[in-house]
C-alpha positions in Angstrom: 112.0 108.9 99.8 109.8 111.5 99.2 108.6 113.8 102.4 105.1 114.9 102.5 104.4 118.0 104.5 101.0 116.9 106.3 98.8 119.0 108.7 95.2 116.9 109.1 92.2 118.2 110.4 92.9 117.0 114.2 95.0 114.0 115.8 92.0 111.2 115.9 93.9 107.9 114.7 91.7 108.4 111.1 93.0 111.7 110.4 96.8 110.6 111.2 97.7 107.2 112.5 96.5 106.0 109.8 96.8 109.1 107.1 100.8 108.0 108.5 101.0 104.6 107.7 98.9 104.7 104.4 101.7 106.8 103.4 104.2 104.0 104.2 102.0 102.0 102.3 103.3 104.0 99.3 106.6 105.2 99.6 106.0 107.9 101.6 107.2 109.6 104.9 104.4 112.0 106.0 106.4 115.2 108.1 103.3 116.4 111.0 103.2 119.0 113.3 103.9 118.1 117.2 100.8 116.2 118.7 100.7 118.5 120.7 100.0 121.4 118.0 97.2 120.2 116.5 95.8 117.9 119.9 92.0 118.2 120.1 90.2 116.9 122.9 86.1 117.1 124.2 85.6 119.3 127.7 87.3 117.3 130.2 86.1 119.3 133.5 82.9 118.9 135.2 80.8 120.6 136.9 79.1 118.6 139.8 76.9 119.1 142.7 77.2 115.9 144.6 76.5 112.9 142.0 74.2 115.9 140.0 75.9 117.1 136.3 75.5 120.6 136.0 77.9 121.0 132.9 81.5 120.5 130.7 83.8 122.7 130.2 87.4 123.1 129.1 88.3 121.3 126.1 91.3 121.8 123.9 92.4 123.0 120.4 95.0 123.0 117.8 97.7 125.7 118.2 96.9 127.3 115.0 100.5 129.8 115.0 102.9 127.4 115.6 100.8 125.3 112.7 101.7 128.3 110.9 105.5 128.2 111.6 105.6 124.4 111.5 105.1 125.3 108.1 107.5 127.5 107.3 110.4 125.6 109.0 109.5 122.7 107.0 108.6 123.4 103.6 112.1 123.6 102.4 112.7 119.5 103.1 109.4 118.7 101.9 108.4 117.5 98.1 104.4 118.5 98.3 101.9 119.8 100.7 98.6 119.1 102.3 97.0 120.9 104.3 94.0 121.4 106.2 92.3 124.9 106.3 90.9 124.0 109.8 93.2 122.9 111.7 95.4 126.0 110.1 92.6 128.8 110.7 90.9 127.3 113.9 92.6 123.9 115.9 90.4 121.5 114.1 87.4 121.0 112.9 85.7 121.3 116.5 87.5 124.3 116.5 85.8 125.8 113.9 82.7 125.2 115.1 82.9 126.7 118.5 80.2 128.3 118.5 81.0 132.7 118.1 79.7 136.0 119.5 80.6 137.7 116.8 80.4 136.3 112.3 84.2 139.1 111.7 83.7 141.8 109.7 83.0 142.4 105.7 84.5 139.7 103.6 87.4 139.8 102.4 89.2 141.8 105.9 86.6 139.6 107.6 89.4 137.9 110.0 93.1 139.2 109.9 94.0 136.9 112.3 92.4 133.9 110.4 93.6 135.5 107.0 97.5 135.7 108.6 97.0 132.2 109.1 95.4 130.9 105.6 98.1 133.2 103.5 101.0 131.2 105.0 99.8 128.8 101.7 100.4 131.7 99.7 103.9 132.2 100.7 105.4 128.3 100.3 103.3 128.4 96.9 105.2 132.2 96.0 108.7 130.5 97.4 109.0 126.7 96.5 106.1 127.3 93.1 107.4 123.5 91.4 105.9 121.9 94.3 102.7 120.9 94.4 100.4 122.4 97.6 97.0 120.2 98.0 94.7 121.7 100.6 90.9 120.5 102.0 88.4 122.6 103.8 85.3 122.1 104.9 81.9 123.3 105.1 80.5 123.6 108.5 78.6 120.7 109.5 74.9 121.2 110.8 75.3 120.0 114.3 76.8 121.5 116.9 79.9 119.2 119.1 78.6 117.1 121.8 80.6 118.3 125.2 82.7 121.1 123.6 82.5 124.2 125.7 79.6 122.8 127.5 76.9 122.0 124.7 75.1 118.8 125.1 73.8 116.1 123.4 70.4 117.3 123.5 72.4 120.5 121.6 73.5 118.1 119.1 70.1 116.3 118.5 68.6 120.0 117.9 70.9 121.8 116.0 70.9 118.9 113.6 67.3 118.9 113.3 66.9 122.6 112.9 69.9 123.2 110.5 68.4 120.0 108.5 65.2 122.5 107.6 64.8 123.7 104.9 66.2 126.9 103.9 65.0 129.7 101.2 67.5 129.1 98.0 69.9 132.4 97.3 72.8 132.7 94.9 75.1 135.2 96.6 77.4 135.4 99.0 76.2 138.2 101.1 72.4 136.8 100.7 73.4 133.5 102.6 75.4 135.2 104.9 72.5 137.2 106.3 69.7 134.8 105.4 70.1 131.5 107.7 67.0 132.2 109.5 64.9 132.2 106.9 63.0 129.0 105.4 61.6 128.1 102.2 58.6 129.8 102.8 59.8 133.0 103.6 59.3 133.1 107.0 61.8 132.9 110.1 62.5 130.0 112.3 61.5 129.9 116.0 64.2 130.1 118.9 65.9 127.2 120.4 66.6 125.6 123.3 69.7 123.8 124.1 71.6 125.9 121.8 71.6 130.0 120.5 71.3 129.6 117.5 72.6 133.5 116.9 76.0 132.2 118.3 75.9 129.4 115.7 74.4 131.4 112.9 77.7 133.9 113.6 80.1 130.7 113.7 78.6 129.6 109.9 79.3 133.2 109.1 82.8 133.0 109.9 83.4 129.8 108.2 81.9 130.9 105.2 83.9 133.5 104.9 86.9 131.0 105.7 85.4 128.5 102.4 85.1 132.2 99.9 88.7 133.3 101.1 90.5 130.0 100.3 88.3 130.0 97.4 88.6 133.1 95.8 92.0 134.4 97.4 94.2 131.6 97.0 92.6 128.4 94.9 91.7 131.3 92.2 94.8 133.1 92.4 97.0 129.9 91.4 98.6 129.4 95.3 96.6 126.0 95.3 97.0 123.5 92.8 94.0 121.6 94.1 91.9 122.3 96.9 88.6 119.7 98.0 85.7 120.9 99.7 84.0 118.4 102.2 80.9 118.6 103.0 80.8 117.3 106.4 77.2 115.7 108.1 75.4 116.9 105.5 71.2 117.3 104.9 69.7 117.3 101.3 67.9 120.7 102.3 68.8 122.8 105.3 71.7 126.1 105.9 74.1 124.2 104.4 72.9 124.4 100.5 73.1 127.5 100.1 76.9 127.3 100.8 77.4 124.1 98.5 75.8 125.8 95.6 77.9 128.6 95.6 80.6 126.7 96.1 79.7 124.5 92.8 78.9 127.9 91.1 82.2 129.4 91.9 83.9 126.4 90.9 82.1 126.8 87.3 82.8 130.1 87.0 85.8 131.2 88.4 88.0 127.4 88.4 87.6 126.1 85.1 84.1 123.8 86.7 81.4 121.9 85.1 78.6 120.5 87.1 80.4 122.7 89.9 83.5 120.3 89.7 87.0 120.6 88.6 89.0 117.2 88.8 92.2 119.4 88.1 91.4 121.7 90.8 88.8 121.6 93.3 86.0 119.2 94.3 83.4 119.5 96.3 81.7 116.0 98.0 80.3 114.6 101.1 83.5 113.6 103.1 85.3 114.8 106.3 87.4 112.6 107.8 88.6 111.0 104.4 90.2 114.2 102.7 93.6 113.3 104.1 93.8 110.0 102.7 92.3 111.0 99.1 94.8 114.0 99.0 97.9 111.7 100.0 96.8 109.3 97.2 96.2 112.5 94.5 99.8 113.1 96.4 101.5 109.4 95.6 100.2 110.0 91.8 101.7 113.8 91.3 104.7 111.8 92.0 105.2 108.3 91.1 102.8 109.0 87.6 103.2 112.0 86.6 99.7 112.9 86.9 98.8 109.9 84.7 95.4 109.2 85.5 94.8 105.4 86.3 91.5 104.1 85.4 88.8 103.2 87.8 85.4 100.9 87.2 83.0 100.9 89.7 80.7 97.0 90.2 77.5 97.2 92.7 76.5 94.4 94.6 72.8 95.6 95.9 71.5 98.3 94.7 72.9 101.3 92.5 74.8 104.2 94.1 72.8 106.2 92.1 69.6 105.5 94.2 71.6 105.6 97.7 72.1 108.7 99.5 73.6 108.3 102.9 71.4 109.9 105.8 74.4 112.6 106.6 74.9 113.6 102.7 73.3 115.9 100.7 75.0 113.2 97.0 74.4 110.4 96.4 76.8 107.1 96.3 77.9 106.7 92.9 78.5 110.8 92.9 80.6 109.9 95.7 82.5 107.3 94.5 82.9 109.0 91.1 84.4 112.4 92.7 86.4 110.7 95.0 88.1 109.3 91.9 88.5 112.6 90.9 90.4 114.1 93.5 92.4 110.5 94.0 93.7 111.6 90.2 91.7 108.8 88.5 89.7 108.8 85.9 86.3 106.9 86.5 85.5 104.9 83.1 82.8 101.9 82.5 85.0 98.9 81.4 89.0 98.0 81.3 89.8 99.6 84.4 93.2 99.7 86.0 91.4 99.2 89.7 87.4 98.1 90.1 86.2 99.2 93.2 83.7 96.4 94.4 80.7 98.1 96.1 78.8 96.0 98.6 75.2 97.9 98.9 72.7 94.9 99.9 74.0 91.4 102.4 71.7 89.8 99.6 74.8 89.6 97.1 77.5 89.1 99.2 79.0 85.6 98.5 78.6 87.0 94.6 80.4 89.6 95.7 83.0 87.6 97.2 83.0 86.1 94.2 84.0 88.8 92.2 87.4 89.8 94.6 88.8 86.3 94.3 87.8 86.5 90.2 89.7 90.0 90.1 92.9 88.4 92.3 93.4 85.1 89.8 92.7 87.6 87.0 95.4 90.4 89.1 92.7 93.1 88.9 93.3 95.7 91.4 90.4 95.9 93.6 88.9 98.3 96.2 86.3 96.9 98.4 83.8 99.8 100.3 81.1 98.1 102.3 77.7 100.0 102.6 75.8 98.0 104.1 76.9 98.6 107.7 75.6 101.8 108.7 78.8 103.3 110.7 80.3 99.9 111.1 81.1 97.2 109.0 78.7 94.7 108.1 79.3 91.4 110.2 77.8 89.3 107.1 80.0 91.7 104.4 83.0 91.0 106.7 82.7 87.4 107.9 82.6 86.4 103.5 84.9 89.0 103.1 87.8 87.2 106.0 86.6 83.7 104.7 88.4 84.3 101.3 92.3 84.5 101.1 92.1 86.9 98.2 90.9 89.2 100.0 94.5 89.7 101.1 95.6 90.9 98.2 93.4 94.3 97.9 94.5 97.3 97.5 92.0 99.1 99.3 89.1 99.0 102.6 86.7 100.6 104.4 83.6 99.8 106.6 83.6 103.2 108.9 81.0 105.5 109.2 79.5 107.4 106.8 79.6 106.8 102.8 82.0 109.6 101.8 84.0 108.2 104.9 84.0 104.9 103.6 84.9 106.1 99.8 87.3 108.0 100.7 90.1 105.8 102.8 88.7 102.9 100.8 89.9 105.0 97.8 92.6 106.5 99.4 94.4 104.0 100.4 94.0 101.9 97.2 95.2 104.8 95.1 98.4 104.9 96.6 99.4 102.0 97.0 98.4 101.2 93.1 100.6 104.4 92.3 103.5 103.0 94.3 103.3 99.2 92.9 103.6 100.2 89.6 106.5 102.7 90.0 109.8 101.8 90.6 111.3 101.4 93.8 114.3 99.7 95.8 114.0 96.7 97.6 113.7 97.8 101.3 111.2 100.5 100.3 109.3 97.8 99.0 109.5 95.6 101.9 108.9 98.7 104.2 106.1 99.6 102.2 104.3 95.9 101.9 104.7 95.6 105.8 103.0 98.5 106.3 99.7 97.6 103.5 99.5 94.5 105.4 99.3 96.6 108.8 96.5 99.2 107.5 94.4 96.6 105.9 94.9 94.2 108.8 93.9 97.1 111.2 91.2 98.2 109.2 89.2 94.8 109.4 90.0 95.0 113.5 88.7 98.7 114.3 86.1 99.2 110.9 84.6 95.4 112.7 86.3 94.0 115.6 85.9 97.1 117.8 83.3 99.6 115.9 80.6 96.6 115.2 82.0 93.8 118.2 83.7 95.3 121.2 82.4 98.9 121.4 79.2 97.0 122.9 80.4 96.4 126.0 82.7 99.2 126.1 79.2 101.4 126.0 77.5 98.9 128.2 79.5 99.1 131.1 80.2 102.8 130.8 76.5 103.5 130.3 75.8 101.6 133.4 78.4 103.5 135.5 77.8 107.1 135.4 78.9 109.2 138.1 75.7 111.2 137.9 71.9 110.8 138.3 71.2 113.3 136.1 72.6 112.5 132.8 70.5 111.1 129.9 70.1 107.3 129.4 73.2 106.6 126.4 75.2 108.9 127.3 78.3 108.4 129.3 80.7 106.7 126.1 80.5 109.7 124.5 82.8 111.4 127.7 84.1 108.5 129.3 86.7 110.8 131.7 84.2 112.7 132.3 81.1 111.0 133.4 83.0 107.6 134.6 85.1 107.6 137.5 88.6 107.1 137.0 88.3 103.4 138.7 85.7 102.6 136.0 87.6 104.3 133.8 90.7 102.4 134.0 88.4 99.5 133.9 87.6 100.2 130.7 90.6 100.8 129.3 91.5 96.7 130.5 88.3 95.1 128.6 89.4 97.3 125.7 92.7 95.9 125.7 91.6 92.2 126.6 89.1 92.2 124.0 91.3 93.3 121.2 93.9 91.0 122.1 91.5 87.9 121.2 89.9 89.9 118.1 93.8 90.7 116.6 94.4 86.5 117.7 91.0 85.4 115.9 91.5 88.7 112.7 95.3 86.5 112.2 93.7 83.0 111.8 90.8 84.3 109.2 91.5 82.9 105.6 91.9 86.2 104.7 95.5 86.7 106.5 96.0 82.8 107.6 98.9 83.6 109.9 99.7 80.5 111.7 97.4 78.7 110.1 97.3 76.4 106.7 95.7 78.7 104.7 98.3 80.4 103.1 97.5 84.1 102.0 99.4 87.3 100.1 99.6 90.8 100.3 100.6 92.3 96.0 104.3 93.3 96.1 105.3 94.5 93.3 103.5 95.1 90.2 105.1 94.6 87.0 102.6 94.7 83.5 100.7 92.3 84.2 102.0 90.7 86.8 102.7 90.6 90.4 104.6 89.5 92.6 102.9 88.3 95.7 104.1 88.1 99.6 103.1 86.2 102.4 101.5 87.1 105.4 103.8 86.0 108.3 102.8 87.9 111.2 100.3 90.3 113.2 100.8 91.4 116.6 99.3 94.5 119.2 101.2 95.3 121.1 98.6 94.7 125.0 98.9 99.0 125.8 98.7 100.5 122.3 94.7 100.4 122.1 93.4 103.5 123.9 90.4 106.0 124.4 92.1 108.9 122.2 89.5 111.5 122.9 87.7 109.5 126.2 85.2 108.2 124.5 84.1 104.9 123.4 83.4 106.1 119.6 87.3 106.4 118.6 90.1 104.5 120.1 93.7 103.9 118.6 94.8 100.9 117.5 98.6 100.2 115.9 98.5 96.7 115.0 101.9 95.3 112.7 101.8 92.9 110.2 105.1 91.7 108.7 104.1 90.6 105.4 107.4 88.8 103.4 
């Protein structure tokens, strides 16, 4: 079994648990750092006077120096590397957004501690030139992080709105760094109320210097085989746009790109939490298919993706799909694909979409489904219709979670890594373990994207918000940090409520036709692909340990959830 050294952007399940399981479904073992070294957490301490909240403090970030040692200590045993620069340089995604009193020195000697950490990428490529090194970086998002180092939800709302205002266009690196506060008309924007905009600009300066360093000192010089740059929480205007265009221009001028992209060296697009999935898929493609690019096409059920731009993104859905196909190592075509992407963009066309899923199953065509109807969680109309069809069990990838970029990255990453494995030769024991892992991950996507994020979470939020410890906490905020804002007794009740609800929803999901466990319906997963022939396996068992669901970050938005499915 091939081993991949994987440094995630943080320890949230979408970036850790799910990516590890995706690797297992593709016959890959992901070597990851100790959980303590990648742990990220919101503020854990409240400063209060009676029932009045005065502030919060004490978040947790990853240990970057330990991550560097982990990479060096395990490099010899890995067949390839997938590395997050945010974890390596800043201790994770929220660490990269910490407000700073300084933006660092002059590039490229802007911060010796950070460049020392990043240069481990150079070291491993020099030591192991034949091992693929894939790296993912992010453009800093518009909003501050709520309840990290005392920043409130008001600060998050204000910063996103303020930083999303139009800025004057600049193309030179130093001009971009020094003019974050200049409006499109050339005037300076005013003061902020809930966060320090100068410290925010310092943070942007430092992060953008890191973006440039990764491009200029590592990717351009050949120490990175492929770089994926994700733009987190974006808009079509604001402080990010000059940074985005600068990177696109750099890819064109120094990395052989066209239109700001090079499918063989570097891609920039809206996403963050889907990048690990996409690069595992690219790694599977590299290791199993020797770089051959499987063909992907897309069928829209609803408005065309070129007409849709997600509120948290700067690129339309169609372009985002095409760019994700580039990242996973595929090629986009208009007909005769190896894998078809079914993009559901309207609830009005759900029946036609499900019919297409069923046709693809009967015609033995690999299929990935992305639910764009649900704005955040999966859509009830889409999900219930999909779960009513046994052909849904044959899917290679699926997601209905969060932003368009996240959904695309998760679904396509899952689908491509699985496809690369299915069409390659493998030992029978590896095939059996992989199909169980894939079945478990597909089951989880529906259990979490729909049954938790669209159904159960409403009860969790309602209880948390109605049992806040603090009288002055804004309405609808308590569930954003339940460890701090709810009592120990109420938090324990919330854990029990979560676990009871997810047991009920697991029972409901296992009996749906998509899985047909314990019912007359018989549903299958793809076990192996040999030419035009599919070897199928039947879904037999689905189980969720009662104590498995947990609020990993102490907030309702994110939970651990690890169902296990047996496919025989």
